[in-house]
C-alpha positions as CSV (number, residue, x, y, z in Angstrom):
1,M,8.5,-37.4,-40.1
2,G,11.6,-35.5,-38.8
3,L,11.8,-33.0,-36.0
4,S,12.0,-30.1,-38.4
5,T,8.7,-31.1,-39.9
6,T,7.1,-31.6,-36.5
7,F,8.3,-28.4,-34.9
8,G,9.1,-26.2,-37.9
9,S,5.5,-25.9,-39.2
10,R,3.9,-25.2,-35.8
11,P,3.5,-21.4,-35.1
12,S,4.6,-20.2,-31.7
13,L,2.0,-20.0,-28.9
14,S,2.3,-16.2,-28.9
15,E,1.0,-16.2,-32.5
16,E,-1.8,-18.6,-31.8
17,I,-3.0,-17.1,-28.5
18,R,-4.5,-13.7,-28.2
19,Y,-3.7,-11.7,-25.1
20,P,-5.5,-8.8,-23.4
21,S,-3.9,-5.4,-23.9
22,I,-3.2,-2.9,-21.1
23,K,-6.1,-0.8,-22.5
24,Q,-8.5,-3.7,-22.2
25,V,-7.4,-4.3,-18.7
26,E,-7.8,-0.7,-17.8
27,R,-11.3,-0.6,-19.3
28,L,-12.2,-3.7,-17.3
29,Y,-10.8,-2.3,-14.1
30,N,-12.6,1.1,-14.6
31,K,-15.9,-0.7,-15.2
32,I,-15.5,-2.8,-12.1
33,I,-14.6,0.2,-9.9
34,S,-17.6,2.2,-11.3
35,V,-19.9,-0.7,-10.4
36,T,-18.4,-1.7,-7.0
37,G,-17.0,1.6,-5.8
38,G,-13.8,2.0,-4.0
39,E,-10.6,4.0,-4.5
40,H,-9.4,4.0,-8.1
41,G,-5.8,3.8,-9.1
42,Y,-2.6,1.8,-9.5
43,L,-0.2,0.6,-6.9
44,S,2.1,-0.5,-9.7
45,K,1.2,0.0,-13.4
46,A,4.7,-1.3,-14.3
47,N,4.0,-4.6,-12.6
48,L,0.7,-4.9,-14.6
49,E,2.5,-4.2,-17.9
50,Y,5.3,-6.7,-17.0
51,L,2.6,-9.3,-16.2
52,L,0.9,-8.8,-19.5
53,D,4.2,-9.2,-21.3
54,T,5.5,-12.1,-19.3
55,V,2.3,-14.2,-19.6
56,K,3.2,-14.7,-23.3
57,D,6.2,-16.9,-22.3
58,V,4.3,-19.0,-19.8
59,G,3.7,-22.6,-20.9
60,E,5.6,-22.2,-24.1
61,R,6.4,-26.0,-24.3
62,L,2.9,-27.2,-23.5
63,D,0.2,-27.9,-26.0
64,R,-2.2,-25.0,-26.7
65,E,-5.0,-26.0,-24.2
66,Q,-2.6,-26.7,-21.4
67,A,-0.7,-23.5,-22.1
68,I,-3.9,-21.5,-22.0
69,V,-4.9,-23.0,-18.6
70,K,-1.4,-22.3,-17.2
71,K,-1.5,-18.7,-18.6
72,A,-4.9,-18.1,-17.1
73,A,-3.7,-19.3,-13.7
74,F,-0.6,-17.1,-14.0
75,L,-2.8,-14.1,-14.8
76,M,-5.1,-14.8,-11.9
77,Y,-2.3,-15.3,-9.3
78,N,-0.3,-12.3,-10.5
79,I,-3.2,-9.9,-10.1
80,V,-4.4,-11.2,-6.8
81,V,-1.1,-11.6,-5.0
82,P,1.0,-8.6,-6.0
83,H,-2.0,-6.2,-6.2
84,P,-1.2,-3.8,-9.1
85,F,-4.4,-1.9,-8.3
86,V,-5.5,0.1,-5.2
87,N,-8.8,-1.8,-5.0
88,D,-10.7,-4.7,-6.6
89,N,-7.7,-6.8,-7.6
90,K,-9.6,-10.1,-7.1
91,R,-12.6,-9.0,-9.2
92,T,-10.3,-7.6,-11.8
93,A,-8.2,-10.9,-11.9
94,Y,-11.4,-13.0,-12.3
95,E,-12.7,-10.8,-15.1
96,L,-9.3,-10.6,-16.8
97,V,-9.1,-14.4,-16.9
98,R,-12.6,-14.5,-18.3
99,L,-11.5,-12.0,-21.0
100,F,-8.4,-14.0,-21.8
101,L,-10.4,-17.2,-22.2
102,R,-12.8,-15.5,-24.5
103,L,-10.0,-14.1,-26.6
104,T,-8.6,-17.7,-26.9
105,D,-12.0,-19.2,-27.6
106,M,-12.0,-21.2,-24.4
107,K,-15.1,-21.3,-22.2
108,S,-15.1,-20.2,-18.6
109,N,-17.6,-21.0,-15.9
């Protein structure tokens, strides 16, 4: 079995893995704010859009399961630390990772 057979037939991770859209993240954030209260809004919507685009390249050389774990950690960290939202960044990060894992058919606890 040559390299072209091994690597040529395998679809890229971005084709195999489903990612949350900006609309899904906004709905998630709006739901969290409506339940928990607090000021609503973005500190940087551009950072969130960049994060959702960049996560597709994370873990590209890993197997699917390892890539999903790395992508989930990347999403969590990059919502919690840079704070794209005015409030509820940690809650949103947690729920975003849960959504991502559901989209990829992985279980979260």
